[in-house]
ROSE-4610 file (N, C-alpha, C; in Angstrom, 1 decimal, always signed):
// ROSE-4610
residu = [M/M/M/N/N/N/T/T/T/A/A/A/A/A/A/S/S/S/T/T/T/V/V/V/G/G/G/I/I/I/L/L/L/I/I/I/V/V/V/L/L/L/V/V/V/S/S/S/V/V/V/V/V/V/L/L/L/I/I/I/I/I/I/F/F/F/F/F/F/S/S/S/I/I/I/K/K/K/P/P/P/V/V/V/R/R/R/N/N/N/K/K/K/L/L/L/P/P/P/A/A/A/V/V/V/F/F/F/R/R/R/R/R/R/I/I/I/P/P/P/A/A/A/I/I/I/L/L/L/K/K/K/F/F/F/K/K/K/R/R/R/A/A/A/V/V/V/G/G/G/V/V/V/A/A/A/V/V/V/E/E/E/E/E/E/G/G/G/T/T/T/G/G/G/I/I/I/H/H/H/V/V/V/A/A/A/I/I/I/G/G/G/K/K/K/A/A/A/S/S/S/L/L/L/L/L/L/Q/Q/Q/P/P/P/S/S/S/S/S/S/T/T/T/S/S/S/A/A/A/F/F/F/I/I/I/G/G/G/L/L/L/S/S/S/T/T/T/L/L/L/S/S/S/R/R/R/V/V/V/G/G/G/Q/Q/Q/L/L/L/S/S/S/G/G/G/A/A/A/S/S/S/D/D/D/T/T/T/P/P/P/P/P/P/I/I/I/S/S/S/T/T/T/S/S/S/G/G/G/D/D/D/G/G/G/S/S/S/L/L/L/A/A/A/V/V/V/M/M/M/S/S/S/Q/Q/Q/D/D/D/V/V/V/L/L/L/I/I/I/S/S/S/A/A/A/A/A/A/R/R/R/E/E/E/T/T/T/G/G/G/T/T/T/A/A/A/Q/Q/Q/L/L/L/Y/Y/Y/H/H/H/P/P/P/D/D/D/Q/Q/Q/G/G/G/Q/Q/Q/L/L/L/A/A/A/G/G/G/I/I/I/T/T/T/P/P/P/L/L/L/S/S/S/Y/Y/Y/V/V/V/A/A/A/G/G/G/V/V/V/L/L/L/N/N/N/V/V/V/I/I/I/Q/Q/Q/D/D/D/P/P/P/G/G/G/I/I/I/K/K/K/T/T/T/N/N/N/V/V/V/F/F/F/I/I/I/G/G/G/N/N/N/F/F/F/G/G/G/P/P/P/E/E/E/A/A/A/G/G/G/F/F/F/L/L/L/T/T/T/A/A/A/A/A/A/S/S/S/E/E/E/E/E/E/K/K/K/G/G/G/A/A/A/F/F/F/T/T/T/M/M/M/A/A/A/A/A/A/S/S/S/D/D/D/N/N/N/I/I/I/A/A/A/A/A/A/Q/Q/Q/A/A/A/V/V/V/F/F/F/Y/Y/Y/A/A/A/T/T/T/A/A/A/G/G/G/E/E/E/P/P/P/L/L/L/I/I/I/G/G/G/E/E/E/E/E/E/L/L/L/Y/Y/Y/A/A/A/V/V/V/P/P/P/A/A/A/Y/Y/Y/L/L/L/Q/Q/Q/S/S/S/S/S/S/P/P/P/F/F/F/H/H/H/M/M/M/A/A/A/S/S/S/L/L/L/R/R/R/M/M/M/Q/Q/Q/D/D/D/I/I/I/L/L/L/R/R/R/W/W/W/G/G/G/I/I/I/V/V/V/A/A/A/V/V/V/L/L/L/V/V/V/G/G/G/G/G/G/A/A/A/V/V/V/L/L/L/K/K/K/L/L/L/V/V/V/G/G/G/V/V/V/I/I/I]
num = [1/1/1/2/2/2/3/3/3/4/4/4/5/5/5/6/6/6/7/7/7/8/8/8/9/9/9/10/10/10/11/11/11/12/12/12/13/13/13/14/14/14/15/15/15/16/16/16/17/17/17/18/18/18/19/19/19/20/20/20/21/21/21/22/22/22/23/23/23/24/24/24/25/25/25/26/26/26/27/27/27/28/28/28/29/29/29/30/30/30/31/31/31/32/32/32/33/33/33/34/34/34/35/35/35/36/36/36/37/37/37/38/38/38/39/39/39/40/40/40/41/41/41/42/42/42/43/43/43/44/44/44/45/45/45/46/46/46/47/47/47/48/48/48/49/49/49/50/50/50/51/51/51/52/52/52/53/53/53/54/54/54/55/55/55/56/56/56/57/57/57/58/58/58/59/59/59/60/60/60/61/61/61/62/62/62/63/63/63/64/64/64/65/65/65/66/66/66/67/67/67/68/68/68/69/69/69/70/70/70/71/71/71/72/72/72/73/73/73/74/74/74/75/75/75/76/76/76/77/77/77/78/78/78/79/79/79/80/80/80/81/81/81/82/82/82/83/83/83/84/84/84/85/85/85/86/86/86/87/87/87/88/88/88/89/89/89/90/90/90/91/91/91/92/92/92/93/93/93/94/94/94/95/95/95/96/96/96/97/97/97/98/98/98/99/99/99/100/100/100/101/101/101/102/102/102/103/103/103/104/104/104/105/105/105/106/106/106/107/107/107/108/108/108/109/109/109/110/110/110/111/111/111/112/112/112/113/113/113/114/114/114/115/115/115/116/116/116/117/117/117/118/118/118/119/119/119/120/120/120/121/121/121/122/122/122/123/123/123/124/124/124/125/125/125/126/126/126/127/127/127/128/128/128/129/129/129/130/130/130/131/131/131/132/132/132/133/133/133/134/134/134/135/135/135/136/136/136/137/137/137/138/138/138/139/139/139/140/140/140/141/141/141/142/142/142/143/143/143/144/144/144/145/145/145/146/146/146/147/147/147/148/148/148/149/149/149/150/150/150/151/151/151/152/152/152/153/153/153/154/154/154/155/155/155/156/156/156/157/157/157/158/158/158/159/159/159/160/160/160/161/161/161/162/162/162/163/163/163/164/164/164/165/165/165/166/166/166/167/167/167/168/168/168/169/169/169/170/170/170/171/171/171/172/172/172/173/173/173/174/174/174/175/175/175/176/176/176/177/177/177/178/178/178/179/179/179/180/180/180/181/181/181/182/182/182/183/183/183/184/184/184/185/185/185/186/186/186/187/187/187/188/188/188/189/189/189/190/190/190/191/191/191/192/192/192/193/193/193/194/194/194/195/195/195/196/196/196/197/197/197/198/198/198/199/199/199/200/200/200/201/201/201/202/202/202/203/203/203/204/204/204/205/205/205/206/206/206/207/207/207/208/208/208/209/209/209/210/210/210/211/211/211/212/212/212/213/213/213/214/214/214/215/215/215/216/216/216/217/217/217/218/218/218/219/219/219/220/220/220/221/221/221/222/222/222/223/223/223/224/224/224/225/225/225/226/226/226/227/227/227/228/228/228/229/229/229/230/230/230/231/231/231/232/232/232/233/233/233/234/234/234/235/235/235/236/236/236/237/237/237/238/238/238/239/239/239/240/240/240/241/241/241/242/242/242/243/243/243/244/244/244/245/245/245/246/246/246/247/247/247/248/248/248/249/249/249/250/250/250/251/251/251]
x = [+42.0/+41.8/+40.5/+39.6/+38.3/+38.4/+37.3/+37.3/+37.6/+37.0/+37.2/+38.7/+39.3/+40.7/+41.6/+41.3/+42.0/+41.9/+40.7/+40.4/+41.2/+41.2/+42.0/+43.5/+44.0/+45.4/+45.8/+44.9/+45.2/+45.1/+44.2/+44.1/+45.3/+45.8/+47.0/+48.2/+48.3/+49.5/+49.4/+48.2/+48.0/+48.2/+47.7/+48.0/+49.5/+50.2/+51.6/+52.4/+52.0/+52.7/+52.4/+51.2/+50.9/+51.7/+51.7/+52.4/+53.9/+54.5/+55.9/+56.2/+55.4/+55.6/+55.4/+54.4/+54.1/+55.3/+55.8/+56.9/+58.2/+58.3/+59.5/+59.7/+58.5/+58.6/+59.4/+60.3/+61.2/+60.5/+59.5/+58.8/+58.2/+57.7/+57.1/+58.2/+59.4/+60.5/+61.0/+61.0/+61.5/+60.6/+59.3/+58.3/+58.0/+58.1/+57.8/+59.0/+60.1/+61.3/+61.0/+61.7/+61.5/+62.2/+61.6/+62.2/+62.2/+63.4/+63.4/+64.0/+63.7/+64.3/+65.7/+66.5/+67.9/+68.1/+68.9/+69.3/+70.9/+71.3/+72.8/+73.7/+73.3/+74.1/+74.4/+73.4/+73.6/+74.5/+74.3/+75.1/+76.6/+76.8/+78.2/+78.8/+77.9/+78.4/+78.8/+78.1/+78.4/+79.8/+80.0/+81.3/+82.4/+82.1/+83.1/+83.5/+82.5/+82.9/+83.8/+83.5/+84.3/+85.8/+85.9/+87.2/+87.9/+87.2/+87.8/+88.4/+87.7/+88.1/+89.4/+89.4/+90.5/+91.8/+91.6/+92.7/+93.1/+92.2/+92.5/+92.3/+91.4/+91.2/+89.9/+89.7/+88.7/+87.3/+86.3/+84.9/+84.3/+83.8/+83.3/+81.7/+81.0/+79.5/+79.1/+78.6/+78.1/+76.5/+76.1/+74.6/+73.8/+74.4/+73.6/+73.5/+72.5/+72.3/+70.9/+70.2/+68.8/+68.8/+67.9/+67.7/+66.8/+67.1/+66.3/+64.9/+64.7/+63.4/+62.5/+63.0/+62.2/+61.7/+60.8/+60.3/+61.4/+62.4/+63.5/+64.3/+64.0/+64.8/+64.7/+63.7/+63.6/+64.8/+65.3/+66.5/+67.7/+67.7/+68.8/+68.9/+67.8/+67.7/+68.1/+67.8/+68.2/+69.7/+70.3/+71.8/+72.4/+71.9/+72.4/+72.4/+71.3/+71.1/+72.2/+72.4/+73.4/+74.8/+75.0/+76.3/+76.6/+75.5/+75.7/+76.0/+75.3/+75.6/+77.0/+77.4/+78.8/+79.8/+79.6/+80.5/+80.5/+79.4/+79.4/+80.1/+79.9/+80.5/+82.0/+82.4/+83.9/+84.6/+84.0/+84.6/+85.9/+86.2/+87.4/+88.5/+88.2/+89.3/+90.0/+91.2/+92.0/+91.7/+90.9/+90.5/+89.0/+88.6/+87.1/+86.5/+85.2/+84.5/+84.5/+84.3/+84.2/+82.9/+82.2/+81.0/+81.0/+80.4/+80.3/+78.8/+78.5/+77.1/+77.1/+75.9/+75.8/+74.9/+74.7/+73.8/+74.4/+74.5/+75.1/+74.6/+73.3/+72.7/+72.9/+72.9/+73.2/+74.6/+75.5/+76.9/+77.1/+76.4/+76.5/+76.0/+74.8/+74.3/+75.1/+75.8/+76.7/+77.9/+78.4/+79.4/+78.9/+77.7/+77.1/+76.9/+76.5/+76.3/+77.7/+78.7/+80.0/+80.6/+80.5/+81.0/+80.3/+79.0/+78.1/+78.5/+78.8/+79.2/+80.6/+81.5/+82.8/+82.8/+81.9/+81.7/+81.2/+80.2/+79.7/+80.7/+81.6/+82.6/+83.9/+84.0/+85.2/+86.4/+86.1/+87.1/+87.0/+86.5/+86.3/+87.6/+88.7/+90.0/+90.4/+89.8/+90.1/+89.2/+88.2/+87.3/+87.9/+87.6/+87.9/+86.8/+86.5/+85.3/+85.4/+86.6/+86.7/+86.1/+85.8/+85.2/+83.8/+83.1/+81.8/+82.0/+82.1/+82.5/+81.3/+81.3/+80.4/+81.2/+80.9/+81.6/+81.3/+80.1/+79.7/+78.2/+77.8/+76.4/+75.6/+76.3/+75.6/+75.9/+75.0/+75.3/+76.7/+77.2/+78.5/+79.6/+79.5/+80.5/+80.5/+79.4/+79.3/+80.1/+79.8/+80.5/+82.1/+82.5/+83.9/+84.5/+83.8/+84.3/+84.4/+83.3/+83.3/+84.4/+84.7/+85.7/+87.0/+87.3/+88.6/+88.7/+87.5/+87.5/+87.6/+86.9/+86.9/+88.4/+89.1/+90.4/+91.5/+91.1/+92.0/+92.5/+93.7/+94.2/+93.7/+93.4/+93.0/+91.5/+90.7/+89.3/+89.1/+88.6/+88.3/+86.9/+86.0/+84.6/+83.8/+83.0/+82.1/+80.7/+79.9/+78.5/+77.8/+76.9/+76.1/+74.7/+74.2/+72.8/+72.2/+71.2/+70.5/+69.9/+69.8/+69.2/+70.4/+70.4/+71.4/+70.7/+71.4/+71.0/+71.8/+71.5/+72.2/+73.7/+74.1/+75.5/+76.3/+75.6/+76.3/+76.9/+76.5/+77.2/+78.7/+79.1/+80.6/+81.2/+80.5/+81.1/+81.2/+80.1/+80.1/+81.1/+81.1/+82.1/+83.5/+83.8/+85.2/+85.5/+84.5/+84.7/+85.0/+84.2/+84.4/+85.7/+86.1/+87.4/+88.6/+88.4/+89.4/+89.5/+88.4/+88.4/+87.8/+87.2/+86.6/+85.2/+84.8/+83.4/+82.5/+81.4/+80.5/+79.1/+78.4/+76.9/+76.2/+75.1/+74.5/+73.0/+72.3/+70.9/+70.4/+69.3/+68.8/+67.2/+66.6/+65.2/+64.9/+65.9/+65.7/+65.7/+64.7/+64.6/+65.7/+66.1/+67.2/+68.5/+68.7/+69.9/+69.9/+68.8/+68.6/+69.1/+68.6/+69.0/+70.5/+71.1/+72.5/+73.3/+72.8/+73.5/+73.4/+72.3/+72.1/+73.1/+73.5/+74.4/+75.9/+76.1/+77.5/+78.0/+77.1/+77.6/+77.6/+78.6/+78.7/+77.5/+77.0/+75.9/+74.9/+74.0/+72.9/+71.7/+71.0/+69.7/+68.6/+67.5/+66.5/+65.2/+64.6/+63.3/+63.3/+62.4/+62.2/+63.4/+64.3/+65.4/+66.3/+66.2/+66.9/+66.4/+65.1/+64.6/+64.8/+65.2/+65.4/+66.8/+67.7/+69.1/+69.3/+68.8/+69.1/+68.5/+67.4/+66.8/+67.7/+68.2/+69.1/+70.4/+70.8/+72.1/+71.8/+70.5/+70.1/+70.5/+70.2/+70.5/+69.8/+68.5/+67.7/+66.4/+65.8/+64.5/+63.4/+63.5/+62.5/+62.6/+63.8/+64.0/+63.5/+63.7/+63.2/+61.7/+61.1/+59.7/+59.0/+59.7/+59.1/+59.1/+60.0/+60.0/+58.9/+58.7/+57.6/+56.3/+56.2/+54.9/+54.7/+55.7/+55.6/+55.0/+55.5/+55.0/+53.5/+53.1/+51.7/+50.8/+51.3/+50.5/+50.4/+51.5/+51.6/+50.5/+50.5/+49.5/+48.1/+47.9/+46.6/+46.1/+47.1/+46.7/+46.4/+47.1/+46.8/+45.4/+45.1/+43.8/+42.6/+42.9/+41.8/+41.7/+42.7/+42.7/+41.9/+42.3/+41.7/+40.2/+40.0/+38.6/+37.7/+38.3/+37.5/+37.2/+38.3/+38.1/+37.0/+37.0/+36.0/+34.6/+34.5/+33.1/+32.7/+33.6/+33.2/+32.7/+33.3/+33.0/+31.6/+31.3/+29.9/+28.9/+29.2/+28.2/+27.8/+28.6/+28.2/+28.5/+29.6/+30.0/+30.2]
y = [+188.1/+187.7/+186.9/+187.3/+186.7/+185.3/+184.6/+183.3/+183.3/+184.3/+184.4/+184.6/+185.5/+185.8/+184.6/+183.9/+182.7/+181.6/+181.5/+180.5/+180.8/+182.1/+182.5/+182.3/+182.6/+182.3/+180.9/+180.0/+178.6/+178.1/+178.6/+178.2/+178.6/+179.8/+180.3/+179.4/+179.1/+178.2/+176.8/+176.3/+175.0/+175.0/+176.1/+176.2/+176.4/+177.1/+177.3/+176.0/+175.2/+173.9/+173.0/+173.0/+172.1/+172.5/+173.8/+174.3/+174.0/+174.2/+173.9/+172.4/+171.5/+170.1/+169.8/+170.4/+170.1/+170.5/+171.7/+172.2/+171.5/+170.8/+170.2/+168.8/+168.2/+166.9/+166.9/+166.0/+165.9/+165.9/+165.1/+165.1/+166.5/+167.2/+168.5/+169.5/+169.4/+170.3/+170.1/+168.8/+168.6/+169.1/+168.9/+169.3/+170.8/+171.4/+172.8/+173.5/+173.6/+174.2/+175.7/+176.0/+177.4/+178.4/+179.5/+180.6/+181.9/+182.3/+183.5/+184.7/+185.8/+187.0/+187.2/+187.9/+188.1/+189.0/+188.6/+189.6/+189.7/+190.8/+190.9/+190.7/+191.2/+191.1/+189.6/+188.7/+187.3/+186.6/+187.0/+186.5/+186.9/+188.1/+188.5/+187.8/+187.6/+186.8/+185.4/+184.7/+183.4/+183.4/+184.4/+184.6/+184.9/+185.7/+186.0/+184.8/+183.9/+182.6/+181.8/+181.7/+181.0/+181.5/+182.8/+183.5/+183.2/+183.2/+183.0/+181.6/+180.6/+179.2/+179.1/+179.8/+179.7/+180.3/+181.4/+182.2/+181.7/+180.9/+180.5/+181.5/+182.5/+183.6/+183.2/+183.9/+183.6/+184.3/+183.6/+184.2/+184.3/+185.5/+185.8/+186.0/+185.2/+185.4/+185.9/+187.1/+187.6/+187.4/+186.7/+186.3/+187.1/+188.2/+189.1/+188.7/+189.3/+189.2/+188.8/+188.1/+187.7/+186.6/+186.7/+185.5/+184.5/+183.2/+182.2/+182.1/+182.8/+182.8/+184.0/+184.8/+186.0/+186.0/+186.9/+186.9/+187.1/+187.8/+188.1/+186.8/+185.7/+184.5/+184.0/+184.4/+184.1/+184.5/+185.7/+186.2/+185.4/+184.9/+184.1/+182.8/+182.1/+180.9/+181.1/+182.2/+182.5/+182.6/+183.3/+183.4/+182.1/+181.2/+179.9/+179.0/+179.2/+178.4/+178.9/+180.3/+180.8/+180.4/+180.3/+179.9/+178.4/+177.6/+176.2/+176.0/+176.8/+176.7/+177.3/+178.3/+178.8/+177.8/+177.1/+176.0/+174.9/+174.6/+173.6/+174.1/+175.3/+175.9/+176.1/+176.3/+176.6/+175.3/+174.2/+172.9/+172.6/+173.1/+172.8/+173.7/+174.7/+175.6/+175.1/+175.5/+175.2/+176.2/+177.2/+178.2/+178.1/+177.5/+177.4/+178.7/+178.9/+180.2/+180.4/+181.7/+182.1/+182.7/+182.4/+183.0/+183.8/+185.0/+185.7/+186.0/+186.0/+186.2/+186.9/+187.5/+188.3/+187.6/+186.3/+185.6/+184.2/+183.8/+182.6/+181.3/+181.2/+180.0/+180.0/+181.2/+181.3/+181.0/+181.3/+180.9/+179.4/+178.8/+177.3/+176.6/+177.2/+176.6/+176.8/+178.0/+178.3/+177.3/+176.9/+175.9/+174.5/+174.2/+172.9/+172.9/+174.1/+174.2/+174.0/+174.6/+174.6/+173.2/+172.5/+171.2/+170.2/+170.4/+169.6/+169.8/+171.0/+171.3/+170.7/+170.8/+170.2/+168.7/+168.1/+166.6/+166.3/+167.1/+166.8/+166.9/+167.9/+168.1/+167.4/+166.6/+165.8/+166.6/+167.8/+168.6/+168.8/+167.8/+167.9/+168.2/+167.7/+167.9/+169.4/+170.2/+171.7/+172.5/+171.8/+172.5/+172.8/+174.1/+174.5/+175.2/+175.0/+175.7/+177.3/+177.8/+179.3/+179.8/+178.9/+179.4/+179.9/+179.5/+180.0/+180.8/+182.1/+183.0/+183.7/+183.9/+184.8/+186.1/+187.1/+188.3/+189.3/+189.2/+190.2/+190.1/+190.3/+190.1/+191.4/+192.5/+193.8/+194.4/+195.3/+195.8/+196.3/+197.2/+197.7/+196.7/+195.8/+194.8/+193.9/+193.6/+192.8/+193.4/+194.7/+195.5/+195.4/+195.6/+195.6/+194.2/+193.1/+191.8/+191.5/+191.9/+191.6/+192.4/+193.6/+194.4/+193.7/+193.0/+192.2/+191.2/+190.5/+189.5/+190.2/+191.3/+192.0/+192.5/+192.9/+193.4/+192.4/+191.1/+190.0/+190.1/+190.1/+190.2/+189.1/+187.9/+186.8/+186.8/+187.7/+187.8/+188.8/+188.2/+189.1/+189.1/+188.4/+188.4/+188.5/+189.5/+189.6/+189.6/+188.8/+188.7/+189.0/+190.0/+190.3/+190.0/+189.0/+188.5/+188.1/+188.8/+188.5/+189.8/+189.8/+190.9/+191.8/+193.1/+194.0/+195.4/+196.2/+197.6/+198.5/+199.8/+200.8/+200.9/+200.4/+200.4/+199.5/+198.6/+197.7/+198.4/+199.7/+200.5/+200.6/+200.5/+200.5/+199.3/+198.2/+196.9/+197.0/+197.3/+197.4/+198.4/+199.6/+200.6/+200.1/+199.4/+198.9/+197.9/+197.0/+196.0/+196.7/+197.7/+198.4/+199.2/+199.8/+200.5/+199.5/+198.3/+197.3/+196.8/+197.0/+196.5/+195.1/+194.6/+193.3/+193.3/+192.2/+192.1/+192.1/+192.9/+193.2/+193.0/+192.0/+191.9/+191.9/+192.7/+192.9/+192.9/+192.2/+192.1/+192.0/+192.6/+192.6/+192.7/+192.2/+192.4/+193.7/+194.4/+195.7/+196.9/+197.7/+198.8/+199.7/+200.1/+201.0/+200.4/+199.2/+198.5/+198.5/+198.2/+198.2/+199.5/+200.6/+202.0/+202.2/+201.8/+202.0/+201.1/+199.8/+198.9/+199.5/+200.1/+200.6/+201.7/+202.5/+203.6/+203.1/+202.0/+201.7/+200.4/+199.5/+198.2/+198.2/+197.5/+197.5/+196.8/+195.7/+194.9/+194.7/+195.7/+195.5/+194.8/+194.1/+193.4/+194.2/+194.4/+195.2/+194.4/+194.6/+193.9/+192.4/+191.8/+190.4/+189.7/+190.4/+189.7/+188.9/+189.4/+188.7/+187.2/+187.0/+185.6/+184.8/+185.4/+184.7/+184.1/+184.6/+184.2/+182.7/+181.9/+180.4/+179.8/+180.2/+179.7/+180.0/+181.2/+181.5/+180.8/+180.5/+179.7/+178.2/+177.8/+176.4/+175.6/+176.1/+175.4/+174.1/+174.1/+172.9/+173.1/+172.0/+172.1/+172.8/+172.7/+173.4/+174.9/+175.4/+176.8/+177.4/+176.6/+177.1/+177.0/+175.9/+175.7/+176.8/+177.2/+178.3/+179.6/+179.9/+181.1/+181.1/+180.0/+179.9/+180.0/+179.5/+179.6/+181.0/+181.8/+183.2/+184.0/+183.7/+184.3/+184.1/+182.8/+182.5/+183.2/+183.2/+183.9/+185.4/+185.9/+187.4/+187.7/+186.9/+187.1/+186.9/+186.0/+185.8/+187.0/+187.6/+188.8/+189.9/+190.1/+191.1/+190.9/+189.6/+189.3/+189.7/+189.3/+189.6/+191.2/+191.9/+193.4/+194.0/+193.6/+194.1/+193.7/+192.4/+192.0/+192.7/+193.0/+193.7/+195.1/+195.8/+197.1/+197.2/+196.2/+196.2/+196.0/+195.1/+194.8/+196.0/+196.8/+198.0/+199.0/+199.2/+200.2/+199.9/+198.6/+198.3/+198.2/+198.4/+198.4/+197.0/+196.0/+194.7/+194.6/+195.2/+195.2/+196.6]
z = [+117.5/+116.1/+116.0/+115.1/+115.0/+114.3/+114.3/+113.7/+112.2/+111.5/+110.0/+109.7/+110.4/+110.2/+110.5/+111.5/+111.9/+110.8/+110.3/+109.2/+108.0/+107.6/+106.4/+106.6/+107.8/+108.0/+107.9/+108.5/+108.4/+107.0/+106.2/+104.8/+104.0/+104.3/+103.6/+103.9/+105.2/+105.6/+104.9/+104.9/+104.2/+102.7/+102.1/+100.6/+100.4/+101.2/+101.1/+101.2/+102.2/+102.4/+101.2/+100.7/+99.6/+98.3/+98.1/+96.9/+97.0/+98.2/+98.3/+98.1/+98.7/+98.4/+97.0/+96.3/+94.9/+94.0/+94.2/+93.3/+93.7/+94.8/+95.2/+94.6/+94.1/+93.6/+92.3/+92.1/+91.0/+89.7/+89.4/+88.1/+87.8/+88.8/+88.6/+88.2/+89.0/+88.7/+87.3/+86.8/+85.5/+84.4/+84.7/+83.7/+83.7/+84.9/+85.0/+85.7/+85.0/+85.6/+86.0/+87.1/+87.6/+86.8/+86.5/+85.8/+86.7/+87.1/+88.0/+87.2/+87.7/+87.1/+87.5/+86.7/+87.0/+88.2/+89.1/+90.2/+90.0/+89.4/+89.1/+90.3/+91.5/+92.7/+93.0/+92.9/+93.2/+92.1/+90.9/+89.8/+90.0/+90.4/+90.7/+91.9/+92.9/+94.1/+93.8/+92.9/+92.5/+91.8/+90.9/+90.3/+91.3/+92.3/+93.3/+94.1/+94.4/+95.1/+94.2/+92.9/+92.0/+91.9/+91.9/+91.9/+93.2/+94.3/+95.6/+95.7/+95.1/+95.1/+94.2/+93.1/+92.2/+92.8/+93.5/+94.1/+95.5/+96.1/+97.4/+98.5/+98.2/+99.2/+100.0/+101.1/+102.0/+101.7/+102.1/+102.0/+103.4/+103.7/+105.0/+104.9/+105.6/+105.6/+107.0/+107.1/+108.3/+108.3/+109.3/+109.3/+110.4/+110.9/+111.7/+113.1/+113.8/+115.2/+115.6/+114.7/+115.1/+116.1/+117.0/+117.9/+117.2/+117.4/+116.8/+117.5/+118.6/+119.3/+119.0/+118.0/+117.7/+116.3/+115.9/+114.5/+113.5/+113.8/+112.9/+112.6/+113.2/+113.0/+111.6/+110.8/+109.4/+108.7/+108.9/+108.2/+108.7/+109.9/+110.4/+109.7/+109.4/+108.7/+107.3/+106.7/+105.3/+105.3/+106.3/+106.4/+106.6/+107.4/+107.6/+106.3/+105.5/+104.3/+103.3/+103.3/+102.4/+102.8/+104.0/+104.5/+104.1/+104.3/+103.9/+102.4/+101.6/+100.1/+99.8/+100.5/+100.2/+100.6/+101.7/+102.1/+101.1/+100.4/+99.4/+98.1/+97.7/+96.5/+96.6/+97.9/+98.1/+98.6/+98.4/+98.9/+98.3/+97.1/+96.4/+96.8/+97.7/+98.1/+99.4/+99.5/+100.7/+101.9/+101.6/+102.6/+102.8/+103.9/+104.2/+104.5/+104.3/+104.6/+106.1/+106.5/+107.9/+108.1/+109.2/+109.5/+110.8/+110.9/+112.1/+112.5/+113.7/+114.2/+115.5/+115.8/+117.1/+118.1/+118.0/+118.9/+119.1/+120.4/+120.8/+120.1/+120.1/+119.4/+117.9/+117.3/+115.9/+115.6/+116.5/+116.3/+116.3/+117.3/+117.4/+116.1/+115.6/+114.4/+113.2/+113.1/+112.0/+112.0/+113.2/+113.3/+112.8/+113.1/+112.7/+111.2/+110.6/+109.2/+108.4/+109.0/+108.4/+108.4/+109.5/+109.6/+108.7/+108.6/+107.7/+106.2/+105.8/+104.5/+104.2/+105.2/+105.1/+104.9/+105.6/+105.4/+104.0/+103.6/+102.3/+101.2/+101.3/+100.3/+100.5/+101.6/+101.9/+102.4/+103.0/+103.5/+105.0/+105.7/+107.2/+107.9/+107.3/+108.0/+108.0/+107.2/+107.2/+108.1/+108.7/+109.5/+110.9/+111.4/+112.7/+113.3/+114.6/+115.2/+115.1/+115.0/+114.9/+113.6/+112.7/+111.4/+111.7/+112.7/+113.1/+114.4/+114.2/+115.4/+115.9/+117.2/+117.9/+118.0/+117.2/+117.1/+118.2/+118.8/+119.8/+120.0/+121.3/+121.6/+121.6/+121.5/+121.3/+120.0/+119.5/+118.1/+117.9/+118.8/+118.5/+118.8/+119.7/+119.9/+118.7/+118.2/+117.0/+115.8/+115.6/+114.6/+114.8/+116.0/+116.3/+116.0/+116.4/+116.1/+114.7/+113.9/+112.5/+111.7/+112.2/+111.5/+111.5/+112.6/+112.6/+111.5/+111.3/+110.2/+108.8/+108.6/+107.3/+107.0/+108.0/+107.8/+107.6/+107.7/+107.4/+106.0/+105.7/+104.3/+103.4/+104.0/+103.1/+102.8/+103.4/+103.1/+101.9/+100.8/+99.6/+99.2/+99.9/+99.6/+101.0/+101.1/+102.3/+101.9/+102.6/+102.4/+103.7/+103.8/+105.0/+104.7/+105.4/+105.1/+106.4/+106.8/+108.1/+108.7/+110.0/+110.7/+111.2/+110.7/+111.1/+111.4/+112.2/+112.4/+111.5/+111.6/+110.7/+111.0/+112.2/+112.5/+111.6/+110.8/+109.9/+108.7/+108.6/+107.5/+107.7/+109.0/+109.2/+108.6/+108.5/+108.0/+106.5/+105.9/+104.4/+103.9/+104.6/+104.2/+104.3/+105.4/+105.5/+104.5/+104.1/+103.1/+101.7/+101.4/+100.1/+100.1/+101.2/+101.2/+101.0/+101.5/+101.3/+99.9/+99.1/+97.7/+97.6/+98.6/+98.6/+98.0/+97.4/+96.9/+98.1/+98.0/+99.1/+98.7/+99.2/+98.9/+100.3/+100.4/+101.7/+101.5/+102.5/+102.5/+104.0/+104.3/+105.7/+105.6/+106.7/+106.9/+107.6/+108.0/+108.7/+107.7/+107.7/+106.7/+106.8/+108.1/+108.3/+107.7/+108.0/+107.4/+105.9/+105.3/+103.9/+103.3/+103.9/+103.4/+103.5/+104.6/+104.8/+103.8/+103.6/+102.7/+101.2/+100.9/+99.5/+99.3/+100.3/+100.1/+100.3/+101.0/+101.3/+100.7/+100.3/+99.7/+98.2/+97.6/+96.2/+95.5/+96.2/+95.6/+96.7/+96.9/+97.9/+97.3/+98.2/+97.9/+98.6/+98.0/+98.6/+98.8/+100.0/+100.3/+100.2/+99.5/+99.5/+98.8/+98.1/+97.5/+98.5/+99.8/+100.9/+100.9/+100.8/+101.0/+99.7/+98.6/+97.4/+97.3/+98.1/+97.9/+97.9/+98.9/+98.9/+97.6/+97.1/+95.9/+94.7/+94.6/+93.5/+93.5/+94.7/+94.9/+94.8/+94.5/+94.4/+95.6/+96.8/+98.0/+98.1/+97.8/+97.8/+97.0/+96.6/+95.9/+96.7/+98.1/+98.9/+98.8/+98.7/+98.7/+97.3/+96.3/+95.0/+94.9/+95.5/+95.6/+96.4/+97.5/+98.4/+97.6/+96.8/+96.0/+95.0/+94.4/+93.4/+94.1/+95.3/+96.1/+96.5/+96.8/+97.2/+96.0/+94.8/+93.6/+93.3/+93.5/+93.3/+94.3/+95.6/+96.6/+96.4/+95.9/+95.6/+94.5/+93.4/+92.4/+92.9/+93.8/+94.5/+95.2/+96.0/+96.7/+95.8/+94.7/+93.7/+93.1/+92.8/+92.2/+93.2/+94.5/+95.5/+95.7/+95.7/+95.8/+94.6/+93.4/+92.2/+92.1/+92.5/+92.5/+93.5/+94.7/+95.7/+95.2/+94.6/+94.1/+93.1/+92.1/+91.1/+91.7/+92.6/+93.2/+94.0/+94.6/+95.3/+94.3/+93.2/+92.2/+91.6/+91.4/+90.8/+91.9/+93.2/+94.2/+94.8/+94.5/+95.0/+96.5/+96.9/+98.3/+98.8]
């Protein structure tokens, strides 16, 4: 990578950090409240969590098989943030949420997230380490392990959010056949295609990264989403400006 590209990359990172901090400040949030477009799948998911709390049914959050040491770890952290918020929203229920993952370190972190959420909601006495399960360390063993959770009669809401392969279609199909609410999102293109065909409420593309913000996990998540929109419009402006300059012969 040449010096110019490195400089541009560093500037983008710095601008991103500054924007996130700016939009996270409470006075700014109060004066310039965030306005996001409607994502029906997430709205339905929030209602499904409310129904699960009222009925005392279980919520299962599958956070995929991404390693925390690989680039796909971004989707794993999104899954953990979603799991944390689900734990907070379902704090009034006698049935704590269950998490499944396909990576050992991710399973340990899911347990930590669940116990932290339980402490926040005053339900630490209901927590059990089995809530954060390592379902399998290979794609097919992970599918086999998660299927056991999906088939539990008490699980009526399944959320798949993280890094999955196309084999995850078996999971969403099983959830739909059972009649459970099913929302699915992945950073893997093949998994997205399968989820679109098999899940009742699929999320496509960047919608995966918007889930924590839409669930109001923290001001930083909402600020990061606003920062992404600003950078996106910046990229559009640069592309359009470059095309215009090319047409008039300036470059």
